[in-house]
C-alpha positions in Angstrom: -29.8 -7.1 -52.5 -30.7 -5.7 -55.5 -31.8 -9.3 -57.0 -33.5 -10.0 -53.5 -35.5 -6.5 -54.0 -36.8 -7.5 -57.5 -40.6 -9.1 -56.6 -41.1 -6.5 -54.2 -40.1 -3.4 -56.0 -42.3 -5.1 -59.1 -45.3 -5.1 -56.8 -44.9 -1.8 -55.1 -44.6 -0.6 -58.7 -47.7 -2.8 -60.3 -50.2 -1.7 -57.3 -50.3 1.9 -58.6 -51.5 1.0 -61.7 -54.3 -1.0 -60.3 -55.3 1.6 -58.2 -55.1 4.6 -60.8 -56.9 1.9 -63.4 -59.9 1.8 -60.6 -59.8 5.4 -59.7 -59.8 7.7 -62.6 -60.4 11.1 -60.8 -57.1 9.9 -59.3 -55.4 9.3 -62.6 -56.4 12.1 -64.2 -55.3 14.3 -61.4 -51.8 12.7 -62.0 -52.1 13.6 -65.7 -52.6 16.8 -64.7 -49.6 17.0 -62.4 -47.8 15.5 -65.4 -48.8 18.5 -67.8 -48.3 20.6 -65.2 -44.4 20.0 -64.8 -44.1 19.3 -68.9 -45.1 23.2 -69.0 -42.4 24.3 -66.8 -40.2 22.4 -69.6 -38.3 23.8 -72.9 -39.3 20.9 -75.4 -36.8 18.5 -75.3 -35.7 18.9 -71.7 -34.7 16.2 -69.6 -36.8 15.7 -66.3 -34.6 16.3 -63.8 -34.7 15.6 -59.8 -36.1 18.8 -59.3 -39.2 17.8 -61.5 -40.1 14.7 -59.6 -40.1 16.5 -56.1 -42.5 18.4 -57.9 -45.0 16.0 -58.3 -46.1 15.6 -54.8 -49.4 14.0 -55.4 -47.8 11.6 -57.5 -45.9 10.2 -54.7 -49.4 10.9 -52.4 -51.4 8.1 -54.6 -48.1 5.4 -55.2 -47.7 5.6 -51.0 -51.8 5.2 -50.7 -51.0 2.2 -52.8 -48.7 0.9 -51.3 -51.0 1.7 -47.8 -53.1 -0.8 -49.2 -51.0 -3.3 -50.9 -47.5 -3.5 -48.9 -45.0 -4.9 -50.6 -44.1 -6.4 -47.5 -47.5 -6.7 -45.8 -46.3 -7.5 -42.1 -43.5 -7.9 -40.0 -42.6 -10.2 -37.4 -41.3 -8.5 -33.6 -39.9 -10.7 -31.0 -42.1 -9.4 -27.5 -39.2 -8.6 -24.6 -41.3 -9.1 -21.7 -44.7 -10.5 -21.2 -48.0 -7.6 -22.9 -51.0 -7.9 -22.1 -52.9 -6.9 -25.1 -57.0 -7.0 -25.4 -57.1 -9.0 -22.8 -54.8 -11.7 -23.7 -51.6 -12.2 -22.5 -48.6 -12.4 -24.6 -45.8 -14.2 -23.3 -41.9 -13.0 -23.6 -40.0 -14.6 -26.5 -43.1 -15.5 -28.8 -43.1 -13.8 -32.5 -45.7 -11.4 -33.0 -47.0 -10.8 -36.6 -48.3 -6.6 -37.0 -49.5 -4.5 -39.3 -51.1 -1.3 -38.8 -52.3 -0.2 -42.4 -56.0 -1.2 -42.1 -56.2 0.0 -38.7 -59.4 2.8 -38.3 -57.6 4.6 -35.6 -54.3 5.1 -37.8 -56.4 6.3 -41.2 -59.7 7.2 -41.1 -61.9 4.4 -44.0 -59.0 2.9 -44.2 -60.0 0.7 -47.0 -60.5 3.4 -49.0 -58.0 4.9 -51.7 -57.5 8.4 -50.6 -54.0 9.6 -51.9 -54.6 13.0 -49.6 -54.6 11.3 -46.3 -50.8 11.3 -47.4 -51.1 15.7 -47.4 -51.1 15.9 -43.7 -48.7 14.3 -41.2 -48.9 10.6 -40.8 -46.8 9.5 -37.2 -44.0 7.5 -37.6 -44.6 3.6 -38.0 -48.1 3.9 -38.9 -47.0 3.5 -42.6 -44.5 0.9 -42.9 -45.0 -0.7 -46.1 -40.7 -0.9 -46.6 -40.3 -1.7 -42.4 -39.1 0.9 -39.8 -37.0 2.2 -37.6 -33.3 0.5 -37.9 -34.8 -2.9 -39.9 -36.4 -0.5 -42.0 -35.2 -1.7 -46.3 -32.1 -0.4 -47.3 -33.7 0.4 -50.6 -36.6 2.3 -49.7 -35.5 5.5 -51.6 -34.7 3.6 -54.6 -38.2 1.8 -54.6 -40.0 5.1 -54.3 -38.4 7.0 -57.0 -38.1 3.8 -59.1 -42.1 3.7 -58.5 -42.4 7.5 -59.3 -40.5 6.9 -62.7 -42.2 4.3 -63.7 -45.9 6.2 -63.1 -44.1 9.3 -65.3 -42.5 7.3 -68.3 -45.7 4.7 -68.1 -48.6 6.8 -67.5 -48.9 9.3 -69.9 -48.8 7.7 -72.6 -52.5 7.7 -73.5 -51.7 12.2 -73.3 -49.1 11.6 -76.0 -46.5 13.4 -73.8 -42.9 11.4 -72.8 -40.8 12.7 -70.6 -36.7 12.4 -71.6 -35.4 11.1 -67.7 -31.7 11.9 -67.2 -29.5 9.9 -65.8 -27.7 10.2 -62.3 -24.4 10.3 -64.3 -26.0 12.9 -66.8 -27.4 15.2 -63.9 -23.9 15.1 -61.7 -21.6 15.9 -65.2 -24.2 18.8 -66.3 -24.8 20.4 -62.1 -21.0 20.2 -62.0 -20.2 21.5 -65.5 -18.1 18.7 -66.2 -17.3 16.3 -69.3 -17.3 12.7 -69.6 -14.1 11.2 -70.0 -14.2 8.1 -72.5 -13.6 4.9 -71.1 -10.3 3.3 -70.7 -11.8 -0.1 -70.3 -12.2 -2.2 -73.5 -15.2 -4.8 -73.7 -13.1 -7.6 -74.9 -10.4 -7.9 -72.5 
């Protein structure tokens, strides 16, 4: 499953970089957000999940990028009954290709890059770059974290800041005041 998600995840990571390259004011705002988070940490302190949660604009920019360039552009659904749509009949059993990301009803000026649109409530099944409902991508949260970590790691290169990412194991150990046990398994059996 992780291998199958490689192309979609890499595409979802690449698109925020493309869009931020084309929208320098958004790029500057993200760098400022990262700088603000860095100021709350002590020198050499590792980035935590709580720090990532503070980076709201970074996630808005990533969501807007995946809205414009979704990793999975659309999906097919099977009509379970005859459907009338804009004067056309879609017979029961036909497969319908659907996407809503460029619908002007759902998103005002849908072709414009505007991360701020995600500060407001977005109804269910309007933003679905990873699918929705029972068929949504099982790796959505992992992809979200990968997108944010990529932005956090590679965007600040021009500012000289460098985040030190804390591994999940390190976080668990430090959060619960545990110590890591030495490995009992040999690399060479």
